[in-house]
C-alpha positions in Angstrom: -44.2 -124.9 35.2 -42.8 -122.1 33.5 -44.8 -118.8 33.2 -47.0 -117.9 30.7 -49.3 -114.8 29.3 -52.9 -115.5 30.0 -54.1 -112.0 29.4 -53.3 -108.9 27.4 -55.2 -105.7 28.5 -56.1 -103.2 25.4 -57.4 -99.4 25.8 -58.7 -99.8 22.0 -61.9 -99.8 20.6 -63.3 -102.8 20.0 -64.3 -101.6 16.5 -60.8 -101.7 14.6 -60.1 -105.2 15.8 -63.2 -106.6 14.6 -62.8 -105.0 11.0 -59.6 -106.7 11.2 -61.2 -110.2 11.1 -61.1 -111.2 15.0 -63.5 -112.7 16.8 -64.5 -110.7 20.3 -67.1 -112.1 22.7 -67.7 -110.6 25.7 -64.8 -108.0 25.6 -62.4 -111.0 25.2 -60.6 -112.2 22.0 -58.8 -115.3 22.4 -55.7 -115.7 20.1 -54.5 -119.5 20.6 -54.4 -120.1 24.6 -54.3 -115.9 25.4 -57.4 -113.7 25.7 -56.7 -110.1 24.6 -59.0 -108.0 27.1 -60.7 -104.7 26.1 -60.7 -102.5 29.1 -60.3 -99.3 29.8 -56.8 -97.6 29.7 -54.7 -95.6 27.0 -54.4 -97.3 23.1 -52.3 -100.1 22.7 -51.9 -103.2 25.5 -51.2 -101.0 28.6 -51.1 -104.2 31.1 -50.8 -108.1 31.5 -51.8 -111.3 33.5 -49.0 -114.0 33.9 -50.2 -117.7 34.8 -47.8 -119.8 37.2 -45.6 -116.6 37.9 -44.0 -115.1 40.7 -45.2 -111.3 41.4 -42.6 -108.6 39.7 -42.5 -105.0 38.7 -42.3 -104.0 34.9 -42.4 -100.2 35.0 -46.0 -98.8 34.4 -47.4 -101.9 32.8 -49.7 -103.2 34.8 -49.0 -106.9 36.1 -51.5 -109.6 37.8 -50.4 -112.7 38.5 -53.4 -115.3 38.4 -54.0 -118.7 38.6 -56.0 -120.8 36.4 -55.3 -123.7 33.8 -54.3 -122.9 30.6 -57.7 -123.0 28.4 -57.9 -124.7 25.0 -56.6 -122.7 22.0 -59.4 -120.3 20.5 -61.2 -120.8 17.2 -59.6 -119.7 13.9 -60.5 -116.5 13.3 -62.1 -115.0 10.1 -58.5 -113.5 9.3 -57.0 -116.9 9.5 -55.2 -115.8 12.9 -55.0 -119.0 15.2 -51.8 -118.4 17.6 -49.2 -115.7 18.9 -45.9 -116.2 17.5 -44.5 -113.5 19.9 -45.0 -110.4 21.9 -42.6 -107.5 21.8 -41.5 -105.7 25.1 -39.3 -102.7 25.0 -37.9 -101.6 28.1 -35.4 -98.5 28.6 -32.6 -100.7 29.8 -32.1 -104.5 28.6 -31.0 -105.7 32.1 -33.8 -104.4 33.8 -36.5 -106.0 31.8 -34.5 -109.1 31.5 -34.3 -109.2 35.9 -37.8 -108.4 35.8 -38.4 -111.4 34.1 -36.2 -113.5 35.7 -38.2 -112.6 39.4 -41.1 -113.8 37.5 -39.6 -116.9 37.0 -38.8 -116.8 33.5 -35.5 -118.5 32.3 -34.1 -115.7 30.2 -30.4 -115.9 28.3 -28.3 -113.3 27.7 -29.4 -110.9 24.9 -27.6 -110.7 21.4 -26.8 -107.1 19.7 -28.3 -105.9 16.9 -29.1 -102.6 15.1 -26.4 -99.9 14.3 -23.1 -99.1 16.4 -24.5 -95.8 17.7 -27.8 -97.1 18.5 -26.8 -100.7 19.5 -29.9 -102.9 21.1 -29.8 -106.2 22.8 -32.5 -108.6 22.1 -33.4 -112.2 23.7 -36.8 -114.0 23.2 -37.5 -116.6 25.9 -40.6 -119.0 25.6 -43.4 -118.1 27.4 -46.3 -120.8 27.0 -47.2 -121.2 23.5 -45.2 -118.2 22.1 -42.0 -116.2 22.7 -41.7 -112.9 24.4 -39.3 -110.6 22.6 -37.4 -108.4 25.1 -35.8 -105.4 23.5 -33.6 -102.6 25.2 -30.1 -100.6 25.1 -27.2 -101.8 27.3 -27.3 -98.6 28.9 -30.7 -97.2 30.5 -32.2 -94.6 28.1 -34.3 -92.3 29.8 -36.2 -91.2 26.5 -37.5 -94.6 26.4 -40.1 -96.8 28.5 -41.6 -100.2 29.4 -44.0 -100.9 26.7 -45.7 -103.9 25.3 -45.0 -102.8 22.2 -46.2 -105.3 19.4 -47.9 -108.6 18.6 -47.1 -111.1 16.0 -49.8 -113.4 15.3 -49.6 -116.4 13.2 -52.0 -117.5 10.5 -53.0 -120.5 8.9 -52.8 -119.1 4.9 -51.1 -114.9 4.6 -52.1 -114.8 1.2 -55.9 -115.5 2.4 -55.2 -113.1 5.4 -54.2 -110.3 2.9 -57.0 -111.0 0.4 -59.4 -110.6 3.0 -57.8 -107.3 4.4 -56.6 -105.7 1.8 -55.7 -102.2 2.2 -56.0 -103.0 6.0 -52.3 -104.5 6.0 -49.2 -103.8 3.9 -47.3 -106.0 1.2 -46.7 -109.4 2.3 -42.8 -110.1 2.4 -40.7 -112.3 3.0 -40.2 -112.7 7.0 -37.1 -113.0 9.3 -38.1 -116.6 10.3 -37.1 -118.8 7.3 -39.9 -120.0 4.6 -42.4 -117.6 6.0 -43.8 -114.5 4.9 -45.3 -111.5 7.2 -47.4 -108.6 6.5 -48.3 -105.7 8.9 -51.4 -104.0 9.8 -51.5 -100.2 8.5 -51.8 -97.5 11.1 -55.1 -96.6 9.3 -56.7 -99.6 10.7 -56.8 -97.7 13.7 -55.6 -99.7 16.1 -53.1 -99.0 18.9 -50.7 -102.2 18.9 -48.3 -102.5 16.5 -49.8 -106.0 14.7 -48.0 -107.9 12.3 -49.8 -111.4 10.6 -47.2 -114.2 10.0 -47.6 -117.2 7.7 -46.4 -120.7 8.3 -43.5 -122.1 7.3 -43.5 -122.7 3.6 -42.2 -125.7 1.7 -39.6 -124.9 -1.4 
């Protein structure tokens, strides 16, 4: 089996996540088949656990390999969240990140360039279980950047219902990069240390 992300470790307080409509039980919040585990550490996601993977190093990101079956998907949250769409991993050099993922057992293609010419980055999004890991980094090592599990895009059943429920905690609902889908980003005022966006399901024209 290919590697998947079993757990993400967050140093955030639980209260802001509850205010965003997530159900948390015993310091754990299951979104799809992945558990967000609230434990001591800096704000945001500071570590992760992979399933069916080889040990690899991702800079300062605490990485644990666990052996456990994939659990059933968690319940629909009050905010309409049902699954993860992708997790963003930012790295100081794209190839360093790519090789770390390959060492863990992930199949990773070459990156595609994007961004302005003077700050061009590479991006690739290999599948890890039931969602994608979006790897982003510069072609040449940039010592001003670090390894960072930067953000989450979370699938919701009804993006309009999510907006109505959360109000000013999230921004305007806009067209997403994904065709026929819409997205809204959690505002910094929500008080969580991770960049989070809610992505609606594909809409028929």
